[in-house]
C-alpha angles and dihedrals in degrees: 000000000000090000091054091052088061098038097055097053088044091054092047091050091049090051091052091049092050090047091052093044091050091047098247124260124274133181110246138171119235141195135202124240105243137176116247143119113318122198133202098226127178116213120228138178112239130209129173114218139160114275088237141353122219130205112195117208129193118255090194139046125233146085122316105239099172139025131133097180122140128179109271095027114145112228131190130213112286094014110146109248102171139010118201122196107260096193096116092049092048091052091051091047091053091050093051093046090054090047090053090051090052091049091051090050088057089063086091088078090065088064089060090048090052091050090050091048093050090049092049090047091051092047092050090050090054091048090049090052092050090047092054089049089052093245097112128060120249092230091055094048089053090053092049091050090050092048091052092048092049090050094050093046091049092049091050090050090050091049092049090048092053090046092052091047091050093048090050092051091047090051092051090049091054090048091053090048088051091050090051090051091048090057085079107068115200133188110262091206143356115289151121124272113242105170136009122203103182136039134191113296096028123116117242123205120212108271095024119144108248107177143348124213136164129224124261089227110091137204126213101211121197118197115206128192117243095246091056099044099089113110096014108139140148115286098037115134120240143171126224131203118193118205092224092058101049121228097338112132118215119201114237143170132216106252104174136007125201111220097212129064123241105265091218096063107000092241120142121232131222128175120225133207104217125200097228137124107273091230090060094052104085133160114271098032113140134186143117137289137203114210112198114222098170145357135216124194124219095016125157107248139175133176114287089232089068095066116083125169092344095308144081133214108241112204112226115177096325095319126108113227118191110227124183111226138189117230130215126176115010120212131185093267107007136046132207117241114207098175138013102044139062131214113277096023117131125232135186116252099179133058089009092144091060100040121105131204110272095016118148114239139177122216115238127213 
């Protein structure tokens, strides 16, 4: 009995050692290398955002007398968003209009100036006639001419001054009318309200932010790393997967490409047209895209998850064999193998980061 007490632990220890030396046995999932279409696909990070965001500011000052906005409200172009009390601008408009009437009433003075000018012109003509007849001194006729010139110049200056004053008042009247019109703030485009800064009863200063809203038109923006940007151009096909919608792939196409990287992260930006129901495309969605630059028929492909540190684990009779491979085109889910594997060979696609060469494995369902 004593000998058995020592033999059993020894056998257990030996089994453990053999298990460790052989690498243990893990359940793994596998895939077979097959020939099919391989694509050269560039990965990208996708975000859905409004095409533009607008912040409306007030061009006038006054009290908000009307606004029914709430965050999330849909607004359409020319909808009234705010009404600001125009009383101060109306009072100033009334004052200016009365001032213009008074200025026009003063035009009667120009009649007196015309009469004086006609009289001076008639007098000068008489003096000129006497001067030609030799009955009027040359020195006096020069003085009369100078007096007439001074009078005409002064009347022209007065007329220009009145004209400038009238134009200035008319301009101020138009400015007040514009201010009154600006007391009604309308939506410049369709959109959705995101933030409201003033409510009825509050005083608004000129230049204050009133409301922010974003456009209903959306952009699907794909951000591409610099090393993957070569060859990206409008018209390329793509597929998009949004995190909110699981593993479903939506077909897409590159619509626009910006030529310069984002200074913040040096990523390039492309905009995608995605074949998805409009109701499902909402601001804030994120996900990933695969932009297809090229295709190759009859290529040897395996799942991308099978490749780890430039190698795969080929499964031979329940044993994992580490095999270096050379990769070609990389798709979203599969990768082309140009060397290291043959068609029909089986590779591990799970737990590859923990497998070791020569380890015993069992293939799970």
